[in-house]
N, C-alpha and C positions, 0 to 999 in steps of 0.2 A: 412058403419060403422063410427061412429063419433069418434073423438080423445079420448074423455072421455072413451068410450067403449074399445078402444085400450089399454089405460092405465090400465083399470080394468082387461082386459084379461091378460096383462103382469103380474100384481100383483097376480092374481089367479094362473097362470101358475107357477110362482116362488114359491108361497106359498105351493102349492101341493107337489112339489119336495123337498123344503126345510124342510118340516115336515116329509118327508118319512124316513129320516135317519140322524143321526148326522154327522157333517162334519168330515172327516177323513184325509184331506190333507190341503194344504195351499190355502188360498184365494189369488188370483192373480189380481193385478191391472195393466192395460197396456194402452199404448197410441201409436198411429201411426200418422205420418204427411207425406203425399205424395205430391210431386210436379210433375205434369204430363203435357205433351205437349197439351193434350186435354182431355175432359171428355167423355170416351167411356163406355157406359152401355149396355150390351147385344148386342154388335156390333153396337149400335146406337151412332152417334156422336151428343151428346147433347150440347157440346161446342167445337169449333174447334181451340181454343187457350188456353194458359196455365191456369191451375187451381191448387188450393191448396185444399187438402182433408184430414182434421183431423179426427181422430177416437179415442174414449175413451171407455174403457170397464172394467168390473169387473167380474171375474169368481169365483163362490162360490161352493166348492165341497159339495155334498150331498150323502154320501155313495159312491157307485160306479159311480153315475151320477154327473153331474155338471150343474149349472145354470149360464148363462152369460147374463148380462144386458149391453147395450152399446148405444152409439150415434155416428152417422157419419154425416159429412157435406161436401158440395161442395161449394167452394168460387171461383167465376169468378174473376180472377186477373186484367183483363183489362176492358176497357169500349168498349164492342164489339157492336158498334152502326152502322156499315156499312152493310147495307142489301145485298150488292153485294159480300162481302167477309166473313162476320162473321155469326157464329151460336152461340147464347148465351142462356143459360138456364135462366138467370136472366132478359132477355130482353134488355141487353146492357144499363141498366139505369145508371150505375156508375162503376167505377173501385173498386176492392176489394169488390165485392158484394156477400153477403151471400145468395146463390141461392137455397139451398136445405138442409133440416135436416131430417135424418132418425133415429128415436129411434127404437131399436130392442131388442128382448129377445129370448133366446133359451135354450133348455135343450139337453144335449148330454149324451149318456150312451153306454157302450160297450155291444155287444151281442157276446158271445163266445170270442175267442182269436184274431180274425182277422177282426171283423166288429164293426164299431161305427155308431150308428144311432143318428140323430139330428132332432129335431122339433122346429120350432120357428115362430115368428111373427115380421113383420116390417111395420112401417108406413112411408109414403113419404109425407113430408110437404114442401110446396113451399111458403115462406113468402113474396114474392114480390107482390106489387100491380102494375100491368101492365097498361100502358097508350096507347093512340092512336099512340104515337111515338115510342113505344117499338119495338125492333127488335126481334119479336117472343117471346119465353120464356114461363114459367109456372107460374101460380099464384094459389091461394087457390082452384080454381075450379078443379085443377088437383090432389089435395090431395087424397090419396088412401091408402089401406091396403092390404098386402099380408101375407098369411100363407105359410110356407115352410117346406120341409122335405128333409133330405140328408142321404145317406148311403155311408160310406167310408170304403174301404177294404185294410187291411194291407198285400198286396200281391205285386207281381211284377208290376211296373208302378203305384202303388197306385191309382187304379181307384176309381172314385166317381160319383154317380148319384144323381142329385138334381132336385127338383120340387118346383116351386112357383105358388101359385094360388091367383089371385086378387079377393078379396071377396067384393070389394066396387064399383069401377068405371067400371072395365072391365069384371069381372066375367069370367076369362079365365086363362089357365095354360101356363107356360113356363118351359121347361126342359133343363137341361145341362148334358152332359156326359164329364168327364175330366180324363186325365191321367197326371202323372208327374214323373220325374226321375232326380236325381242329379248325375252329372258326376264329379268325383274328378279332380280338376285341379292342386292341390298341397296337402300337408298334412293338410292345414288349410282352403283352399278355394275350393269351388265346384261351378259348373255351374248348376243352377236349370232350367230344361227344362219343358215346360208344353204345353198342347193342350186342348182346350175347344170347344165343338161343341154345338150350341144352337138350340132349336126347339120351335116354337110357336104352341100351341094347344088351340086356342080360344082367342088369343090376337091380331089377325089380324083384318083388317077393316071388320066390320059386313056387311052382305047383306042389312040390314035395314038402315045403315048409321046413326042410332040414338045413338049408344053407343060409349064409349071411346075405344081406341085401342093403341097398342104399335108398331105393325108391319103392313106391307101392306097385307100380306097373312099368312096363317098358313103353317107350315112345317119348313124346314131348314132355319135358320136365318143367321148364320155365323160360321166360324171356326177361333179361335184365337190361334195362335202359339206364345209362349213367351220364352224368355231366360233371366234369372236374375243371379246376382252374390251376394249372401249374404256375407256381411263383418262385422266383429266385431270391434267396437271402444269403448272400455271401457264397460259401461253399455248399450250402444246402439248397435243396428243392423242397418246397412245401406245397402240397396239393390237397386242398379240400375237395371232397367228392360227394355226390348225391346219387343214390340208386333208387329206381322205381322198378319193382319186380312184379311181373304178371305170372302167377303160379298156375301150372298145369297139372302136375302130379299131386295126388292126395297128400303125400308126405311134405311137399313144399308148401302146402296150404296150412300146415300145422305151425303157426307162427307164435303161439303161446298155448299153455295148457287149457285155456278157456276160449281160444279164438282160432277158427279155421277160416282163412281169408284167401280170396282170389288174388289179392295184391299185398305187397309189403313195401314199406319205405324204410330205408336205412342209409347211413352215411358216416362220414368222419373225415379224418385228415391223416395224410402220410408225410413224414419227413424223411427225405432221402439224401444220401451222401455217397460219392464214389471218387476214387482217385486212381490215376494211372501211374504205374511204376515201370521204369526202363525207358529205353529210347523210343520216342514217338516215330511212327513210320513216315518216311519222306513222301511228299506228294508226287504223283506221277509227273514226269517231265522236269522235275526239279533237279538242279545240279549243285555241286559243292560251291561253285562260284556264286550261286544265288544265295 
């Protein structure tokens, strides 16, 4: 799928739901900036040194549903050019390298009182032109597109099931099952605990050896256990987080050029901001007199 077709699909997706019903709540604009010790994606160490990951999005309510458009990026902060020690998504060409950009769009809507369904599309764009001296990395040959669907349940441990299907380079699926729970540490602070298990279903190395892939095999890829502490600072939310990953796939065990490990520890901090625009929805049962 070409990038132009991705944009067209995003616009059609948003247009269908935007015309389904008038907006009944606030439009929200938000931004995140994360500083992590490494870039870990689905258990895979794509960069094993510090990265900056900004994200910008806008959520537009459409009746009971909402449409969200966003863009996320990964920036390699250092010049990771030592093939014995470094893994770099940008190929280690320079410091503060813009290595990946992912535009995305999704539609979320409630089903009953306890379930929220989400469907979306995301493109993976790698802007670097790699050279013979590059330390690995991705260029435009790796650009691809995935469709995804998620089901979140408002019950004990907030379970969520997610599926991504690569419709361009890999033509395979990846699944995640997750749970989360917040333990109060004080009246204003809680510890957010999470667990994510990943599974490949068609994104492993193909028997033919001719196609692209993300993992060595199909099946269990990794288990990511996390703990974070969301804190408020004025209009910002600051969340330090710690991850302990149990690696199952041979590729997720590749945590550095000289180390294949069954586990990996990584973490960092995310600063988030969001603001609602427009008239806030009235609470049920409220009247103008109130």
